[in-house]
N, C-alpha and C positions, 0 to 999 in steps of 0.2 A: 504494500500500500504506500502511495507517495507521501502520505502524512508522516511517515517515518523518516522522510528526507528533511523535514523541517528542523531548524535549529533554534534553540531558546533565545529569548531576548537577552541581550548582553547585560552584564552587571553594571556597565557604564550607564546604560539607559535607566537602570533601576536605582542607581546610587543616591540620587537626590530625593527619592520618594519618601524617605524618612522625615523630610522636612515638610511634606505636604499635609494639609489637614485631612481628617478622616473622611470628609465628604468628597475629596478629589476623585476624579475618574480612575486614576491609577490604583486606588484602594477599593474600588467598587466593581472591578472587572477581573476575570480570571486570566492570568498571564502565564504563558509557557516560560518557565525559568528552570535553571539547573536544580534549584532547591525544591520547587513545588511540582516539577514535572509537567507533563502535557495536560491541558485542561480537559475536564470531563465534558464532552460535547452534548450530553443529555440536557435537554431543555435550552440549549444555546440558540439564540435567535440571530445574532450577528457575530461573524468571525472577521478578524482583521489579519491580513497576511502581507508581510513585507517581502519585496522582491527587488533584486538589483540587476537583472538581466538587461544589458544595454548594448550587447554586441551587434545587434541588428538595428540600432538606432540610426536615423538618417544622418544626424550629426552627433556621433558618439562623444560624450563628455565624461567627466569623472562620475563614478557611482554615487548615488544619493546617500546621504548619511541618515539612515533610518533611525539611528539612536537619537539624533538631534530632534527629529520630528516627535518621537515618543516622549522626550523630556517635556516638550510643550503640550502635547496631547494629554498626558497623564495628569498634568496639574490643573486642567480645566475642570469645571464642575458640571456634573450631569444635569439634564433637565428632569422632568417628572417621569423618569423612565422606570418601568417595572418589568424589564426583561433582561435576560442574561447576555452579556457581551464577553467574548473570548478573544484574546490576542494570541494567535497561534505562532508567533515568532516569524522567522524568515525562511524563505526557500533559497538555498544557495544555488549558484549557477551550476549547470550540468557541464559535462565535457564539451558539449556544443550547444548552441542556442536551441537546436531541435530537441535535445535532451531536456532542457528546461521547459520547453513547450509541452512535451509529453507529461512531465511531472505535474505541471500546472493544470493540464487538462484532467488528469486523474484526480487531483485534489478537488477541482471544481465539480466533477461528477459525484464524488463522495459527499461533499457538503450539500449539493442540491438534493441528493437522496435523503438527507437529514432535514431538508427544508430550512437550511441555514443561509441567510443572506450574507454574501461575502464581499468585503472591501479589500481590494488589491491596491497596494501602495508602492510606488516606485517602478523602476524599469522603463522600457520604451513602449510606445503605443502599439507596436505589433503584438503585444501580449493579448490583445483582444482576440487574435486568431485562435489560440488554443482554448480560450474561454468559450468562444463560439463553437468550437469543435466538440465541447463537452455536451452539447445538446444532440449530437448526431445519434447517439445510442438510443434516444427516445423518439427519433424521427419527428422532432418538434420544430415547427417554424419559429424563427427568431426575428425579433425586432431589435435593432441596435441604434442607439443615439450617441453621437460623437460631438463633444464640444471641442472644436478645433478651428484653426484659421485656414485649414486646407482640407481637401477631400480624401487625401491619401490613396489616390487611384494610380499613382505613377507606375508606369510599366518599363521604366528605363533600366531597371535591374531585374535579373533573373531570380534572385533570391528575395524572400520576404524581408521587408524592412519597415521601420516606423513611417515611411512615406509611401509604402505600397501594399500594406496589409489588406486594405479593402479590396484591391484587385485579386488577391489570393482568396479572400472569402467568396467573392463573386464567382470565381472560376472553380472553386472547390466542389468536388462531386462525391457523393450526392449532395445537392445544395438545399439548405434549409433556411436561407435568408429570405424573409418576407419583405422587410423594409429597412432601409438605412436612412437616418436623418442626421444632417449636419447642422449644428447651431453655431453661429458666429464666424462663418467663413468670410474671408476678405478677397475680393475679386482679383486683385493684382497678384495674388499667390496661386491663382487657379488657371490652368491651361484651358483653352477653349474646348479641347477634346474631353476634358473632365466634366465641364458644364454640359456638353452634349450627351455624355454618358448618363449623368444624373437625370437629364430630361428623358432619355430613351428608356431608362429603367423605372421612371416615375417615382424616384426617390424624393424625399422632402428635404428642404434646406431653408435656413433663415440667415440672411446676411447680418453682419455685425451691427450695422446701423439700426436695422429693424429690431434686432434682439435687444439692444440697449434702449431703444425708444420705449419698449414695453416688454420687460422680461417675462411677464405673465403669459405672453403668447406662446412661450415654450412649453408650458405645463402639459398640454394634451399630448405632445410628442413623447414626453417621459411617461405619461400614464399608460401608453401602449408598449413600452419598451421592456425587454428582458435584460439587456446589457447596456450599461452606459459607461463611456470612457471619456475622461476629461484630460485633454492635453494642455499642460500648463504653458506651452508656447502660445496659447491663445490669449494669454493675459498681457496687458500692457506693462511696460517697464515700470510705470508708477505703482502698479499693484504689487510688483515684486521688489520694488526699490533696488533694481538691478540693471546695470548699464547694458547688459547683453540682451535685454528684452526688446519687444517690438514697440515702435512709437504709437501704434494704435492697437487696441485690444480690449478685452473684457476687464472691467474694474473689479476690485476685491469684493465689494458689496454684491455685485451681480453674480459673481461666481458662487458665492455662498447661497444666494437665492436659487440658482440653478441646482445646486447640490440638494437643497431642501426639497425641491420638486422631484428630484430623482428618488429621494428617500420615501416620499409620500406614495409613489407608484406601487400599487398592490402587486404588479407583475415583475417588479425589478428584482432579479436574483443576484446580479453582479454589478458592482460599482468600482471602477478603477480610476486612479489618478496617476498619470504618467508624465514622463519628460520633466522631472523635477529639478529645480536649481538649489544649490547649496548656499543658502543665505539665511540669516536669522529671520528676516521678514517672511521668506518663503516657508520656513519651518512653521512659523506661527500661523501663517495663512492656511497651510495645509491642515494643521490641527483644527482650525475653525471650519474648514470645508468638511472634514470628516464629522465634526460635531454637528453641523447642520444636516448632514445626511442622516445621522442617527436621530436627530430631532424630528426630521421628516418621517422616518420610519415609525417613531412613536406616535405620529399623528395620522397613520394610515386609516382610511375609512372602511377598509375591508368591504368594498362594494364594486361589483361589476354587474351592470344591468342586464343580466341574462333574462331574468324575469322582471318585466317592467310594469306588472299589474298593480304593484303597490310600492310606494316610496319614490315614485317618479311621476313627473308631470309631462304629458305628451303634447307636443305642439306640431300641427300640420301646417306647412307653408305652401301656398300655391304660387309657383313661378309661372312664367309665360308658357312653358311647354312641358312642365312636369310638377309633381308634388314632392316635397321633402318632409321627412318626419324627424323631429328633434325630441330628445328627452332631457329633462333637467332633474337632477337628484334633489329631493327635499332634504336630504341629510347633509350633503356637502355643497350644494349649489352648483356643482359641475355639470357640464353639458356633453351630450353625445348626439351623433347624427346617424340615422339608419342607412345602411348600405344593403342593397338587394342584389344578390348574385343569382344569375340564371344560367343553367347549363343548357347549351344548345344541342348536346347529345341526347338529352332527355328533357323535353320542355315541361315535364311535370315536376322536375326537381328545382325547387325554388327555396333558397335559404336567405336569411337576413343576418347581418352582423352590425354591431354598433361601434362607430369610430369616435374616439374622443375628439372633442372640438371645444370652441370657446363661445361665449355669448356673442362675440363679434361675428362669428360665422353664422349664427342664427340671424343676427340683424342684417348681414349681407344677403342672406336668402330672402328675408322680408323685402329687401330692395331689389329683388330679381337678379341677384348676383350669385352664381354657383361658387361655393367655397372651394378654393384650390385644393385643399387636402382631400375633399370628397372626390373631386375629379381624378386625382392621382390614385386614390384607393380603388376606385372602380376600374382603372386601367390595370392595376396589379392583380386583380382577381381573375 
């Protein structure tokens, strides 16, 4: 079992915990240490996993100091959380990146079988690939949300990298990718061929400007996602207080809001934060990003409107040439739009699905404008 490959959290990361108050996170979660051993995963809801695999990063840098992140994370205070959190330590690099991928995939399979939401910290963004592969054993369709300033479709390299992992996922057979969403892309980093591919595959995307204008527009994309990967290169240099950052990018407040939306998603199994920088501000910001994800998890509504006969308000909107049906949850206030799939091989086969959307999508439909996410979803079916 690949869990046996994990190594305990170092004594350096634990050394200052003696000074923390008893309410601090580090004293209220189970941590894999030399003294305490591996945590008991029974009743564990969230697992934290450190990883340092960067050999296939597009721009390899020094490995991220996971100990420094933990020092800041352990000293934070938890919210009103009543579930078990385990820090499983770190996954050391294998003899090759492919060995690390295999071990990570096996760990992800094991934790999903236990219904444990996993937070992966460190390494390069290509680690999304083995996380995605962990779903293949169940023949499950997968939705991925990436917060990144690029699409990562580059095909310039034969090997998978932090700049080409999405191309590998798209070409992987058998393929179980249903939808990919990019949040925060910046057009000057995107080749026209990548934009054309996004359009051809009917994938969703939200430009940086639109994302920052209204971060709440991103919530429906997370609501339908199984995997979310945050590439810290998407942040502005001000957010990281680091001169090697980008002049434009997501600010610190917005990245925490996005993290909370990811945590709220009832379908989210894996949350990863990759391409990390070694700086005091970066360590603190990462600790807060993880905190907000867990805070979102604590606020999950545990609702998916499979049965809409109770707890949901139905709205039928008449457009010029069609009708659209929307549902709003009385519990959370969130919106869904009905998608009808028809099989032309058997015209008696008619099924419906509900696509997460926003109140704005409902208002657009009321103004005779078909929501873009509805149109793309119908093309993917």
